[in-house]
N, C-alpha and C positions, 0 to 999 in steps of 0.2 A: 712954228715954221718948220717944214720938213728939211732935213739935211739932204744934200746931194754931193756927189763926188764931182767937183768942178774941174779938177786937174789930175793928170796922170803923169808920173815921173818914172821913166825907165832908166835905171842906173847901169851904165855900160862902161864904167870907169875902171881904173886899175890896170896894171900891166900883165896880170894873169901869169906871174912867174911860176907858181906851183903847177899850173896846167901845161906850161910849155908853149903855148900860142894863145891868142886871145879867145876866151870862152864864148864871146858873142857869136863866133863863127862855128862853134860846135853845132852838131845837128842832132835833132830828135824827130823821127818820123818825117824825114826829108825837108825839114824846116830848120833854119838857123835859130839858135837860142834867143837871139835878140828879136827875131820876128815873132816868136811865141810870146815873149813878154809884152811886146807892142800889142799884139792881138787881144791878150788878156786885159790889158789896161784900157785899150780902146773900147772894149765892150761896156766898161763901167763909167768912164770919165768923159766929160764934155770936150776937154782939150788935152792933148798929150805932148810930151817932149821927151826925146832921148838925150841924156847927158852922157856924152861919150869921152872915152880916153882919146887924147889928141892924135895919137898915131892911127886910130881906126875911124875917126869921125867921118872922113870923106869916103870911106868904103861902105858905109851903112846905106842900104837902099830901102827906104820906107816912105810912107805917105804922111809921116809926122815930122816935125822939125827936129833936127839933130844939132845939138849945141855942145859946147865945152863949158867947163867951169868958168865962172866969171873971173876976170883977171885977179881981183883982190883976194880970192880964195883958191886960186888954181892949185890943184894937186893935193888938197887937204882932205881927201877921202869922201866917204858917203855923205857926211854933213855938208860938204861943199857942193856935192851933187844935188842934195835936197834943197839948199839955199839957192843954187843957180836955177834949178828947175822951177821953183816957186816964183822967182823973179822973172824968168822968161815967160811964163804963162800969165802972170800978173792979175789973176782973178782971186776973189775971196773964196772962202769955203774950204772944203776937205780935199786933200790930195791923196790919191792912191800911189803908193811907192812899191816898186818891184825891182829886183836885180835881174840881170840877164842870165844868171846861172841857176835859175830855179825852173827848169823846163816843164815840171809837172803841175805847176800852180794853175788854178782855174779862177775864172771870174766869180764863181759862187762864193769863194772865200771873201772877196771884197763886198759882195752884196750882204753877207752876214755881218761884216764889220760895219758897213753902212747902217744896217738895222740898229746895231748898238750905238752908233754915232747919233742916230735920231733920238735915242733915249738919254744921251749925254750932251745936251746942248752947250754946256760950258767946258767940255773936255777938249784937250789939245791933241790927244793921240789915242787911237784904238789899235792895240797891238796884240796879235795872236800869240798864244803859248801852245806849243805842240810837243808832246812827249816830254814835258817839263822844261822845254827850251824856249826862251823868249825869241820871237821872230821879228825884230824891229825894222828889218828892211823889206818886209812883206806886210805893210801896215798902212793905216790912214793917219795923216797928220793934218792939222788945221793951219791955215796960213798965219794965224795969230802967233805961231812960234817963231816967226822970223827974227824978232829981236834977241831971243835966247840963242838961236843959231848963230847969228852975227857975233854975239858976245863970246860964245865958245870958240868960234873960229879966230876972233881977234886975240883970244888968250892962247891960241895955239893948241887947243883941246879938240881932238878929232873923234873922240869916243861917242858912239851913239848912246851908250849907257849913261854917259854924263848928261846928255840931252834929256833922256827919260827922267833922270833925277830932278830936273828943274821944271818940268811941265806936268800938267794933269793928265795921267795916263790911265786908261781903262784896259785891263788885260782880259782877253777873251780866249777861252779854251777851245782849241781845234783838235778834234779826235784823229783825223787822218794825217799822221806824220809824213806819209809818203809824198804829200803835196809840197812839203817844205824842203825836200831833199835838195841840197846845195852841191853842185858839181864844182869841186875845187881842184881835183887832180885827175890825171888820166885813169888812175885806179878807180876813182869814183865814177868816171864815165863808163868804164868797162863794166863795173858792177851794176849800176843803176840804169844806164841808157842802152847799152848794147844787149 
């Protein structure tokens, strides 16, 4: 059975304290970062959802659903966003995950990850590694990880690395590190985007 990316989760959470304003509304090539992330994931996934920080959820204008973390995991970081997104879409299979502050990401990366997922039918995650850095928030996760997600969140553990230690992960080398540039500060923005 061929694998497919059935869900897409755009993570637009967090307060963006280091950036000074919410990164979702930073722009690259006259498009908001969140719009870029949505377009990338929409290209590869059958259904998508944006999991947004509560203060900006109503400000996002997009053709996909915008939700907040589920009440039981509210504010517990990217694992909560992943958990909430999977539950909101409610389909089996692979989920493409992207953060809204990686404006150079392309759908091609997810197609390559999907190709690897097709070779790993029992895998739980396909995670890129670029320039020696693991990129767990630009990856594919299978819905079968929901129990592990819930257990970690119940234990107050928010680390994505803690999740990776508990599931079957296939790491995939990606040569173009520029695609994975994460814009965390205004200095990053000036250096990479401007």
